[in-house]
ZADO-1210 file (C-alpha; in nm, 4 decimals, padded with zeros to 6 digits):
<atoms>
<atom x="-00.0004" y="-00.0140" z="-00.0242" code="UNK" pos="1"/>
<atom x="00.1537" y="00.3103" z="-00.0587" code="UNK" pos="2"/>
<atom x="00.1365" y="00.5791" z="00.2260" code="UNK" pos="3"/>
<atom x="00.0284" y="00.9676" z="00.1622" code="UNK" pos="4"/>
<atom x="00.1114" y="01.2594" z="00.3365" code="UNK" pos="5"/>
<atom x="-00.0323" y="01.6297" z="00.3436" code="UNK" pos="6"/>
<atom x="00.1584" y="01.9054" z="00.4998" code="UNK" pos="7"/>
<atom x="-00.1257" y="02.0405" z="00.7378" code="UNK" pos="8"/>
<atom x="-00.1178" y="02.4208" z="00.7996" code="UNK" pos="9"/>
<atom x="-00.3541" y="02.5925" z="01.0912" code="UNK" pos="10"/>
<atom x="-00.2930" y="02.9721" z="01.0805" code="UNK" pos="11"/>
<atom x="-00.3553" y="03.1904" z="01.3619" code="UNK" pos="12"/>
<atom x="-00.3294" y="03.5300" z="01.5097" code="UNK" pos="13"/>
<atom x="-00.0255" y="03.4168" z="01.6752" code="UNK" pos="14"/>
<atom x="00.1077" y="03.1154" z="01.5655" code="UNK" pos="15"/>
<atom x="00.1148" y="02.8524" z="01.2830" code="UNK" pos="16"/>
<atom x="00.1064" y="02.5046" z="01.3782" code="UNK" pos="17"/>
<atom x="00.2175" y="02.2839" z="01.0938" code="UNK" pos="18"/>
<atom x="00.1997" y="01.9070" z="01.0633" code="UNK" pos="19"/>
<atom x="00.3518" y="01.6757" z="00.8082" code="UNK" pos="20"/>
<atom x="00.0372" y="01.3581" z="00.8579" code="UNK" pos="21"/>
<atom x="-00.0168" y="01.0398" z="00.6855" code="UNK" pos="22"/>
<atom x="-00.3120" y="00.9484" z="00.5248" code="UNK" pos="23"/>
<atom x="-00.4677" y="00.7547" z="00.8522" code="UNK" pos="24"/>
<atom x="-00.4300" y="01.0893" z="01.0700" code="UNK" pos="25"/>
<atom x="-00.0754" y="00.9997" z="01.1881" code="UNK" pos="26"/>
<atom x="00.1562" y="01.2897" z="01.2890" code="UNK" pos="27"/>
<atom x="00.5530" y="01.2240" z="01.1257" code="UNK" pos="28"/>
<atom x="00.6420" y="01.5713" z="01.1665" code="UNK" pos="29"/>
<atom x="00.4548" y="01.8979" z="01.4112" code="UNK" pos="30"/>
<atom x="00.6022" y="02.2171" z="01.4990" code="UNK" pos="31"/>
<atom x="00.4903" y="02.5619" z="01.5454" code="UNK" pos="32"/>
<atom x="00.6183" y="02.9017" z="01.4648" code="UNK" pos="33"/>
<atom x="00.5227" y="03.2871" z="01.5342" code="UNK" pos="34"/>
<atom x="00.2740" y="03.3887" z="01.2285" code="UNK" pos="35"/>
<atom x="00.3611" y="03.7689" z="01.2264" code="UNK" pos="36"/>
<atom x="00.0288" y="03.8522" z="01.1861" code="UNK" pos="37"/>
<atom x="00.0475" y="04.1605" z="01.3812" code="UNK" pos="38"/>
<atom x="00.2960" y="04.2911" z="01.0895" code="UNK" pos="39"/>
<atom x="00.1524" y="04.2176" z="00.7486" code="UNK" pos="40"/>
<atom x="00.0307" y="03.9646" z="00.4848" code="UNK" pos="41"/>
<atom x="00.3639" y="03.9051" z="00.3445" code="UNK" pos="42"/>
<atom x="00.5096" y="03.8461" z="00.6693" code="UNK" pos="43"/>
<atom x="00.2257" y="03.5382" z="00.7124" code="UNK" pos="44"/>
<atom x="00.3436" y="03.4456" z="00.4021" code="UNK" pos="45"/>
<atom x="00.7001" y="03.4218" z="00.4567" code="UNK" pos="46"/>
<atom x="00.6292" y="03.2298" z="00.8090" code="UNK" pos="47"/>
<atom x="00.3693" y="02.9880" z="00.5975" code="UNK" pos="48"/>
<atom x="00.6493" y="02.9226" z="00.3620" code="UNK" pos="49"/>
<atom x="00.8936" y="02.8446" z="00.6072" code="UNK" pos="50"/>
<atom x="00.7035" y="02.5992" z="00.7889" code="UNK" pos="51"/>
<atom x="00.6038" y="02.4475" z="00.4651" code="UNK" pos="52"/>
<atom x="01.0274" y="02.4243" z="00.3851" code="UNK" pos="53"/>
<atom x="01.0245" y="02.2752" z="00.6835" code="UNK" pos="54"/>
<atom x="00.7965" y="01.9453" z="00.6206" code="UNK" pos="55"/>
<atom x="00.9358" y="02.0091" z="00.2645" code="UNK" pos="56"/>
<atom x="01.3176" y="01.8789" z="00.4100" code="UNK" pos="57"/>
<atom x="01.1919" y="01.6267" z="00.6792" code="UNK" pos="58"/>
<atom x="00.9808" y="01.4212" z="00.3891" code="UNK" pos="59"/>
<atom x="01.2691" y="01.4363" z="00.1981" code="UNK" pos="60"/>
<atom x="01.5409" y="01.2982" z="00.4009" code="UNK" pos="61"/>
<atom x="01.2897" y="00.9821" z="00.5220" code="UNK" pos="62"/>
<atom x="01.1391" y="00.9882" z="00.1492" code="UNK" pos="63"/>
<atom x="00.8073" y="01.0306" z="00.2070" code="UNK" pos="64"/>
<atom x="00.5867" y="01.1546" z="-00.1205" code="UNK" pos="65"/>
<atom x="00.3994" y="01.4775" z="-00.0136" code="UNK" pos="66"/>
<atom x="00.0768" y="01.4903" z="-00.1882" code="UNK" pos="67"/>
<atom x="-00.0023" y="01.8437" z="-00.1379" code="UNK" pos="68"/>
<atom x="-00.0216" y="02.1442" z="00.1425" code="UNK" pos="69"/>
<atom x="-00.3942" y="02.2466" z="00.3149" code="UNK" pos="70"/>
<atom x="-00.4147" y="02.5447" z="00.4658" code="UNK" pos="71"/>
<atom x="-00.6705" y="02.6404" z="00.7327" code="UNK" pos="72"/>
<atom x="-00.7110" y="03.0408" z="00.7692" code="UNK" pos="73"/>
<atom x="-00.9583" y="03.2553" z="00.9679" code="UNK" pos="74"/>
<atom x="-01.1616" y="03.4647" z="00.7243" code="UNK" pos="75"/>
<atom x="-01.3656" y="03.4111" z="00.3996" code="UNK" pos="76"/>
<atom x="-01.2188" y="03.1436" z="00.1752" code="UNK" pos="77"/>
<atom x="-01.3276" y="03.2372" z="-00.2781" code="UNK" pos="78"/>
<atom x="-01.3014" y="02.8409" z="-00.3444" code="UNK" pos="79"/>
<atom x="-01.3147" y="02.9451" z="-00.7288" code="UNK" pos="80"/>
<atom x="-01.0044" y="03.1617" z="-00.6798" code="UNK" pos="81"/>
<atom x="-00.8656" y="03.0363" z="-00.4257" code="UNK" pos="82"/>
<atom x="-00.8290" y="03.3743" z="-00.2490" code="UNK" pos="83"/>
<atom x="-00.8827" y="03.4929" z="00.1353" code="UNK" pos="84"/>
<atom x="-01.1093" y="03.7577" z="00.0469" code="UNK" pos="85"/>
<atom x="-01.1243" y="03.9335" z="00.3927" code="UNK" pos="86"/>
<atom x="-01.3352" y="03.8652" z="00.7094" code="UNK" pos="87"/>
<atom x="-01.0021" y="03.7992" z="00.9036" code="UNK" pos="88"/>
<atom x="-01.0033" y="04.0717" z="01.2264" code="UNK" pos="89"/>
<atom x="-00.6495" y="03.8932" z="01.3558" code="UNK" pos="90"/>
<atom x="-00.4128" y="03.8849" z="01.1001" code="UNK" pos="91"/>
<atom x="-00.3151" y="04.2421" z="00.9173" code="UNK" pos="92"/>
<atom x="-00.3810" y="04.3020" z="00.5313" code="UNK" pos="93"/>
<atom x="-00.5152" y="03.9502" z="00.4890" code="UNK" pos="94"/>
<atom x="-00.7830" y="04.0705" z="00.2456" code="UNK" pos="95"/>
<atom x="-00.7509" y="03.9874" z="-00.1327" code="UNK" pos="96"/>
<atom x="-00.4939" y="03.6875" z="-00.1031" code="UNK" pos="97"/>
<atom x="-00.4531" y="03.4691" z="-00.3996" code="UNK" pos="98"/>
<atom x="-00.2321" y="03.2653" z="-00.1531" code="UNK" pos="99"/>
<atom x="-00.2725" y="02.9353" z="-00.3249" code="UNK" pos="100"/>
<atom x="-00.1299" y="03.1190" z="-00.5815" code="UNK" pos="101"/>
<atom x="00.1456" y="03.2986" z="-00.4235" code="UNK" pos="102"/>
<atom x="00.2786" y="02.9834" z="-00.2251" code="UNK" pos="103"/>
<atom x="00.2674" y="02.7340" z="-00.5353" code="UNK" pos="104"/>
<atom x="00.4876" y="02.9637" z="-00.7076" code="UNK" pos="105"/>
<atom x="00.7478" y="02.9010" z="-00.4114" code="UNK" pos="106"/>
<atom x="00.7070" y="02.5605" z="-00.3064" code="UNK" pos="107"/>
<atom x="00.6447" y="02.4081" z="-00.5916" code="UNK" pos="108"/>
<atom x="00.3331" y="02.1705" z="-00.4705" code="UNK" pos="109"/>
<atom x="-00.0694" y="02.2165" z="-00.5051" code="UNK" pos="110"/>
<atom x="-00.2413" y="02.3899" z="-00.2189" code="UNK" pos="111"/>
<atom x="-00.5708" y="02.4131" z="-00.1010" code="UNK" pos="112"/>
<atom x="-00.6759" y="02.6773" z="00.1668" code="UNK" pos="113"/>
<atom x="-00.9842" y="02.6433" z="00.3524" code="UNK" pos="114"/>
<atom x="-01.1562" y="02.8895" z="00.6908" code="UNK" pos="115"/>
<atom x="-00.9882" y="02.7419" z="00.9887" code="UNK" pos="116"/>
<atom x="-01.2859" y="02.6514" z="01.1668" code="UNK" pos="117"/>
<atom x="-01.4349" y="02.4842" z="00.8659" code="UNK" pos="118"/>
<atom x="-01.1053" y="02.2781" z="00.8710" code="UNK" pos="119"/>
<atom x="-01.1113" y="02.1972" z="01.2610" code="UNK" pos="120"/>
<atom x="-01.4502" y="02.0413" z="01.2113" code="UNK" pos="121"/>
<atom x="-01.3249" y="01.8031" z="00.9385" code="UNK" pos="122"/>
<atom x="-01.0681" y="01.7068" z="01.1482" code="UNK" pos="123"/>
<atom x="-01.3055" y="01.6118" z="01.3930" code="UNK" pos="124"/>
<atom x="-01.5187" y="01.4590" z="01.1305" code="UNK" pos="125"/>
<atom x="-01.2652" y="01.2514" z="01.0169" code="UNK" pos="126"/>
<atom x="-01.0475" y="01.1624" z="01.3212" code="UNK" pos="127"/>
<atom x="-01.2475" y="01.2718" z="01.6441" code="UNK" pos="128"/>
<atom x="-01.5735" y="01.2949" z="01.8089" code="UNK" pos="129"/>
<atom x="-01.7268" y="01.2244" z="01.4909" code="UNK" pos="130"/>
<atom x="-01.5980" y="00.9368" z="01.3495" code="UNK" pos="131"/>
<atom x="-01.8817" y="00.7059" z="01.2036" code="UNK" pos="132"/>
<atom x="-02.1472" y="00.9672" z="01.1654" code="UNK" pos="133"/>
<atom x="-02.1772" y="01.1569" z="00.8724" code="UNK" pos="134"/>
<atom x="-02.4070" y="01.4817" z="00.9870" code="UNK" pos="135"/>
<atom x="-02.2491" y="01.7022" z="01.1959" code="UNK" pos="136"/>
<atom x="-02.2351" y="02.0514" z="01.3010" code="UNK" pos="137"/>
<atom x="-01.8558" y="02.1792" z="01.5315" code="UNK" pos="138"/>
<atom x="-01.8989" y="02.5023" z="01.7037" code="UNK" pos="139"/>
<atom x="-01.5360" y="02.6238" z="01.8251" code="UNK" pos="140"/>
<atom x="-01.6264" y="02.8653" z="02.1545" code="UNK" pos="141"/>
<atom x="-01.2507" y="03.0843" z="02.1909" code="UNK" pos="142"/>
<atom x="-01.1881" y="03.4226" z="02.1164" code="UNK" pos="143"/>
<atom x="-01.4588" y="03.4360" z="01.8529" code="UNK" pos="144"/>
<atom x="-01.7072" y="03.1210" z="01.7999" code="UNK" pos="145"/>
<atom x="-01.6496" y="02.9588" z="01.4863" code="UNK" pos="146"/>
<atom x="-01.8329" y="02.6779" z="01.2974" code="UNK" pos="147"/>
<atom x="-01.8012" y="02.3970" z="01.0275" code="UNK" pos="148"/>
<atom x="-02.1102" y="02.2178" z="00.8881" code="UNK" pos="149"/>
<atom x="-02.0416" y="01.8256" z="00.7241" code="UNK" pos="150"/>
<atom x="-02.3452" y="01.6971" z="00.5250" code="UNK" pos="151"/>
<atom x="-02.3092" y="01.3291" z="00.4560" code="UNK" pos="152"/>
<atom x="-01.9782" y="01.3474" z="00.4876" code="UNK" pos="153"/>
<atom x="-01.8719" y="01.6290" z="00.3111" code="UNK" pos="154"/>
<atom x="-01.8191" y="02.0085" z="00.3961" code="UNK" pos="155"/>
<atom x="-02.1221" y="02.2262" z="00.3510" code="UNK" pos="156"/>
<atom x="-01.9747" y="02.5902" z="00.3260" code="UNK" pos="157"/>
<atom x="-02.2781" y="02.7378" z="00.0978" code="UNK" pos="158"/>
<atom x="-02.2602" y="02.9145" z="-00.2693" code="UNK" pos="159"/>
<atom x="-01.9189" y="03.0253" z="-00.3280" code="UNK" pos="160"/>
<atom x="-01.7521" y="02.9432" z="00.0301" code="UNK" pos="161"/>
<atom x="-01.9426" y="03.2191" z="00.1881" code="UNK" pos="162"/>
<atom x="-02.1619" y="03.0583" z="00.3967" code="UNK" pos="163"/>
<atom x="-02.1967" y="02.8677" z="00.7535" code="UNK" pos="164"/>
<atom x="-02.0238" y="03.1511" z="00.9477" code="UNK" pos="165"/>
<atom x="-02.2540" y="03.0084" z="01.2761" code="UNK" pos="166"/>
<atom x="-02.0940" y="03.2822" z="01.5196" code="UNK" pos="167"/>
<atom x="-02.2621" y="03.5484" z="01.3396" code="UNK" pos="168"/>
<atom x="-02.5988" y="03.3709" z="01.3590" code="UNK" pos="169"/>
<atom x="-02.8317" y="03.6570" z="01.4697" code="UNK" pos="170"/>
<atom x="-02.9478" y="03.5762" z="01.8345" code="UNK" pos="171"/>
<atom x="-03.0149" y="03.9024" z="01.9902" code="UNK" pos="172"/>
<atom x="-03.2398" y="04.1670" z="01.7979" code="UNK" pos="173"/>
<atom x="-03.0767" y="04.5018" z="01.8227" code="UNK" pos="174"/>
<atom x="-02.8184" y="04.3379" z="02.0646" code="UNK" pos="175"/>
<atom x="-02.4528" y="04.4163" z="02.1580" code="UNK" pos="176"/>
<atom x="-02.1923" y="04.5141" z="01.8498" code="UNK" pos="177"/>
<atom x="-02.0315" y="04.2220" z="01.7134" code="UNK" pos="178"/>
<atom x="-01.6424" y="04.2612" z="01.5272" code="UNK" pos="179"/>
<atom x="-01.8269" y="04.1750" z="01.1889" code="UNK" pos="180"/>
<atom x="-02.0085" y="04.4901" z="01.1888" code="UNK" pos="181"/>
<atom x="-02.3955" y="04.3517" z="01.2728" code="UNK" pos="182"/>
<atom x="-02.4848" y="04.3328" z="01.6417" code="UNK" pos="183"/>
<atom x="-02.6782" y="04.0656" z="01.8205" code="UNK" pos="184"/>
<atom x="-02.4437" y="03.7641" z="01.6671" code="UNK" pos="185"/>
<atom x="-02.4239" y="03.4970" z="01.8581" code="UNK" pos="186"/>
<atom x="-01.9731" y="03.5495" z="01.8836" code="UNK" pos="187"/>
<atom x="-02.1352" y="03.8593" z="02.0592" code="UNK" pos="188"/>
<atom x="-02.3104" y="03.6537" z="02.3219" code="UNK" pos="189"/>
<atom x="-02.1428" y="03.3342" z="02.3780" code="UNK" pos="190"/>
<atom x="-01.7728" y="03.3659" z="02.2701" code="UNK" pos="191"/>
<atom x="-01.4884" y="03.2766" z="02.5758" code="UNK" pos="192"/>
<atom x="-01.3998" y="03.6839" z="02.5240" code="UNK" pos="193"/>
<atom x="-01.8316" y="03.7743" z="02.5965" code="UNK" pos="194"/>
<atom x="-01.8428" y="03.5310" z="02.9055" code="UNK" pos="195"/>
<atom x="-01.4556" y="03.7471" z="03.0150" code="UNK" pos="196"/>
<atom x="-01.6382" y="04.0814" z="02.9826" code="UNK" pos="197"/>
<atom x="-01.9852" y="03.9780" z="03.1376" code="UNK" pos="198"/>
<atom x="-01.7939" y="03.8272" z="03.4749" code="UNK" pos="199"/>
<atom x="-01.5975" y="04.1917" z="03.5114" code="UNK" pos="200"/>
<atom x="-01.9526" y="04.3703" z="03.4244" code="UNK" pos="201"/>
<atom x="-02.1108" y="04.1755" z="03.7020" code="UNK" pos="202"/>
<atom x="-01.7971" y="04.2584" z="03.9662" code="UNK" pos="203"/>
<atom x="-01.7803" y="04.6257" z="03.8952" code="UNK" pos="204"/>
<atom x="-02.1692" y="04.6155" z="03.9045" code="UNK" pos="205"/>
<atom x="-02.1123" y="04.4333" z="04.3374" code="UNK" pos="206"/>
<atom x="-01.8501" y="04.6966" z="04.3958" code="UNK" pos="207"/>
<atom x="-01.5907" y="04.3780" z="04.4013" code="UNK" pos="208"/>
<atom x="-01.2481" y="04.4992" z="04.3152" code="UNK" pos="209"/>
<atom x="-01.0483" y="04.2747" z="04.0633" code="UNK" pos="210"/>
<atom x="-00.7069" y="04.5182" z="04.0522" code="UNK" pos="211"/>
<atom x="-00.4821" y="04.2337" z="04.2455" code="UNK" pos="212"/>
<atom x="-00.6489" y="03.8936" z="04.0232" code="UNK" pos="213"/>
<atom x="-00.4508" y="03.7159" z="03.8066" code="UNK" pos="214"/>
<atom x="-00.5748" y="03.7473" z="03.4203" code="UNK" pos="215"/>
<atom x="-00.9117" y="03.7329" z="03.3892" code="UNK" pos="216"/>
<atom x="-00.9369" y="03.4465" z="03.1346" code="UNK" pos="217"/>
<atom x="-01.1636" y="03.1578" z="03.0397" code="UNK" pos="218"/>
<atom x="-00.9535" y="02.9105" z="03.2613" code="UNK" pos="219"/>
<atom x="-00.9865" y="03.1562" z="03.5541" code="UNK" pos="220"/>
<atom x="-01.3983" y="03.1850" z="03.5242" code="UNK" pos="221"/>
<atom x="-01.4046" y="02.7896" z="03.5544" code="UNK" pos="222"/>
<atom x="-01.1605" y="02.7870" z="03.8221" code="UNK" pos="223"/>
<atom x="-01.3703" y="03.0256" z="04.0539" code="UNK" pos="224"/>
<atom x="-01.6948" y="02.8564" z="03.9161" code="UNK" pos="225"/>
<atom x="-01.5708" y="02.5256" z="04.0725" code="UNK" pos="226"/>
<atom x="-01.4992" y="02.7002" z="04.3700" code="UNK" pos="227"/>
<atom x="-01.9020" y="02.8384" z="04.3995" code="UNK" pos="228"/>
<atom x="-01.8164" y="03.1952" z="04.3469" code="UNK" pos="229"/>
<atom x="-02.1219" y="03.3398" z="04.3009" code="UNK" pos="230"/>
<atom x="-02.0651" y="03.5737" z="03.9889" code="UNK" pos="231"/>
<atom x="-01.8839" y="03.3159" z="03.8173" code="UNK" pos="232"/>
<atom x="-02.1546" y="03.0462" z="03.8645" code="UNK" pos="233"/>
<atom x="-02.3847" y="03.3160" z="03.7278" code="UNK" pos="234"/>
<atom x="-02.1984" y="03.4027" z="03.4148" code="UNK" pos="235"/>
<atom x="-02.0998" y="03.0610" z="03.3297" code="UNK" pos="236"/>
<atom x="-02.4472" y="02.9770" z="03.3500" code="UNK" pos="237"/>
<atom x="-02.5393" y="03.2765" z="03.1661" code="UNK" pos="238"/>
<atom x="-02.3303" y="03.1845" z="02.8711" code="UNK" pos="239"/>
<atom x="-02.4384" y="02.8025" z="02.8674" code="UNK" pos="240"/>
<atom x="-02.8132" y="02.9644" z="02.8281" code="UNK" pos="241"/>
<atom x="-02.6923" y="03.1600" z="02.5327" code="UNK" pos="242"/>
<atom x="-02.4698" y="02.9138" z="02.3265" code="UNK" pos="243"/>
<atom x="-02.7509" y="02.6608" z="02.4013" code="UNK" pos="244"/>
<atom x="-02.9862" y="02.9088" z="02.2282" code="UNK" pos="245"/>
<atom x="-02.7721" y="02.9244" z="01.9026" code="UNK" pos="246"/>
<atom x="-02.6847" y="02.5380" z="01.8859" code="UNK" pos="247"/>
<atom x="-03.0880" y="02.4642" z="01.9384" code="UNK" pos="248"/>
<atom x="-03.1383" y="02.6709" z="01.6343" code="UNK" pos="249"/>
<atom x="-02.8411" y="02.4709" z="01.4337" code="UNK" pos="250"/>
<atom x="-03.0558" y="02.1431" z="01.5604" code="UNK" pos="251"/>
<atom x="-03.3054" y="02.2811" z="01.4373" code="UNK" pos="252"/>
<atom x="-03.1780" y="02.3558" z="01.1006" code="UNK" pos="253"/>
<atom x="-02.9999" y="02.0315" z="01.0274" code="UNK" pos="254"/>
<atom x="-03.1041" y="01.7913" z="01.2661" code="UNK" pos="255"/>
<atom x="-02.7540" y="01.6646" z="01.2941" code="UNK" pos="256"/>
<atom x="-02.5858" y="01.3538" z="01.4376" code="UNK" pos="257"/>
<atom x="-02.3920" y="01.5059" z="01.6781" code="UNK" pos="258"/>
<atom x="-02.3095" y="01.8672" z="01.7642" code="UNK" pos="259"/>
<atom x="-01.9323" y="01.8934" z="01.8202" code="UNK" pos="260"/>
<atom x="-01.8214" y="02.1691" z="02.0529" code="UNK" pos="261"/>
<atom x="-01.4654" y="02.2477" z="02.0996" code="UNK" pos="262"/>
<atom x="-01.2224" y="02.5258" z="02.2374" code="UNK" pos="263"/>
<atom x="-01.0772" y="02.5424" z="02.5999" code="UNK" pos="264"/>
<atom x="-01.4225" y="02.6049" z="02.7531" code="UNK" pos="265"/>
<atom x="-01.5475" y="02.2801" z="02.6637" code="UNK" pos="266"/>
<atom x="-01.2638" y="02.1139" z="02.7536" code="UNK" pos="267"/>
<atom x="-01.3080" y="02.2088" z="03.0849" code="UNK" pos="268"/>
<atom x="-01.5110" y="01.9116" z="03.2099" code="UNK" pos="269"/>
<atom x="-01.8223" y="01.7392" z="03.1133" code="UNK" pos="270"/>
<atom x="-02.0501" y="01.9766" z="03.3453" code="UNK" pos="271"/>
<atom x="-01.9751" y="02.2262" z="03.0531" code="UNK" pos="272"/>
<atom x="-02.1188" y="02.0071" z="02.8196" code="UNK" pos="273"/>
<atom x="-02.4181" y="01.8805" z="03.0276" code="UNK" pos="274"/>
<atom x="-02.5157" y="02.2721" z="03.1090" code="UNK" pos="275"/>
<atom x="-02.5253" y="02.3380" z="02.7238" code="UNK" pos="276"/>
<atom x="-02.7197" y="02.0275" z="02.6236" code="UNK" pos="277"/>
<atom x="-02.9565" y="02.1404" z="02.9262" code="UNK" pos="278"/>
<atom x="-03.0212" y="02.4435" z="02.7764" code="UNK" pos="279"/>
<atom x="-03.0495" y="02.3422" z="02.4119" code="UNK" pos="280"/>
<atom x="-03.3002" y="02.1311" z="02.4458" code="UNK" pos="281"/>
<atom x="-03.5183" y="02.3540" z="02.6307" code="UNK" pos="282"/>
<atom x="-03.5147" y="02.5500" z="02.2964" code="UNK" pos="283"/>
<atom x="-03.5237" y="02.2797" z="01.9966" code="UNK" pos="284"/>
<atom x="-03.7987" y="02.1204" z="01.8657" code="UNK" pos="285"/>
<atom x="-03.7944" y="01.7702" z="01.9830" code="UNK" pos="286"/>
<atom x="-03.8373" y="01.5988" z="01.6509" code="UNK" pos="287"/>
<atom x="-03.5561" y="01.7648" z="01.5080" code="UNK" pos="288"/>
<atom x="-03.2859" y="01.6846" z="01.7744" code="UNK" pos="289"/>
<atom x="-03.4181" y="01.3004" z="01.8303" code="UNK" pos="290"/>
<atom x="-03.0901" y="01.1653" z="01.6575" code="UNK" pos="291"/>
<atom x="-02.8793" y="01.4675" z="01.7854" code="UNK" pos="292"/>
<atom x="-02.5945" y="01.4429" z="02.0616" code="UNK" pos="293"/>
<atom x="-02.3814" y="01.7390" z="02.1591" code="UNK" pos="294"/>
<atom x="-02.0588" y="01.6092" z="02.2880" code="UNK" pos="295"/>
<atom x="-01.6769" y="01.7615" z="02.3171" code="UNK" pos="296"/>
<atom x="-01.4322" y="01.7396" z="02.0701" code="UNK" pos="297"/>
<atom x="-01.1862" y="01.5139" z="02.1574" code="UNK" pos="298"/>
<atom x="-00.8525" y="01.6687" z="01.8724" code="UNK" pos="299"/>
<atom x="-00.7955" y="01.9804" z="02.0857" code="UNK" pos="300"/>
<atom x="-00.5360" y="02.2113" z="01.9169" code="UNK" pos="301"/>
<atom x="-00.4678" y="01.8856" z="01.6785" code="UNK" pos="302"/>
<atom x="-00.8109" y="01.9716" z="01.4691" code="UNK" pos="303"/>
<atom x="-00.7099" y="02.2030" z="01.2113" code="UNK" pos="304"/>
<atom x="-00.4088" y="02.0419" z="01.1043" code="UNK" pos="305"/>
<atom x="-00.5890" y="01.7232" z="01.0908" code="UNK" pos="306"/>
<atom x="-00.8406" y="01.8684" z="00.9241" code="UNK" pos="307"/>
<atom x="-00.5939" y="02.0867" z="00.6875" code="UNK" pos="308"/>
<atom x="-00.4195" y="01.7549" z="00.5799" code="UNK" pos="309"/>
<atom x="-00.7859" y="01.6155" z="00.4829" code="UNK" pos="310"/>
<atom x="-00.8757" y="01.8507" z="00.2737" code="UNK" pos="311"/>
<atom x="-00.5407" y="01.7327" z="00.0466" code="UNK" pos="312"/>
<atom x="-00.5809" y="01.3656" z="00.1512" code="UNK" pos="313"/>
<atom x="-00.9770" y="01.3287" z="00.0792" code="UNK" pos="314"/>
<atom x="-00.9369" y="01.5054" z="-00.3039" code="UNK" pos="315"/>
<atom x="-00.6388" y="01.2343" z="-00.4451" code="UNK" pos="316"/>
</atoms>
């Protein structure tokens, strides 16, 4: 049997995670580089080329045939023209970038690109919590909320790859401003950033000083929740209710076999998934949810590179 390899890259605002992946999901090589996303698009491209060349050199030294490169990137990707159109607020100048064409001239390998959350969902479908299922909705809860929809084992992206921006599903009419420019989006209410903002807001309302506390992040709030801190309990309950409300909408639309939730908060324990389930079940239509499970993702920060590799290997 011929062993096939792909380079899978997960591009983020802080780092570039890269892997040389076998078709069975095993890693031959993994690594990480700074993304230089706060410098320029050209700087990011330079780092991508460095990461790809590291993988190519390893493959050459070990007689491995690389089929191509898959890259998961923030923002909207135009499949037809292989362009990053925009929508990546965390990367300077990441608009109208002909990324596949630029890289292919430099590295002499075919390059396929996709939205990072979509490829995380693809990774979970083939190698993680979605194994054995063909109809999945994937949600990642972090700085923002990303998502992917898998129908009959294939990514559904809408016409011309412009859809499945699940974090920007309208949730609250005339609600909070969102980074996308709209208001009331699921991301504005149920992301980790929204949870942190709500915790700080409630502490100020109760005249609780936070000046001497450690960095307030999702992990801090989870720790306080487990210690039965009243504000942490309140805001995490609210967060799970809002996220569950949004997820119920996805269940009613897609009736998936599994809703897979990734990100730091879902990794904090079974209690988180159970809370989200409790609230989602209050809002979904029971007939739509009859065959749906809500589960935590399994791959952690490997999901993006694995999905990017699968984007290449599934097309062979």
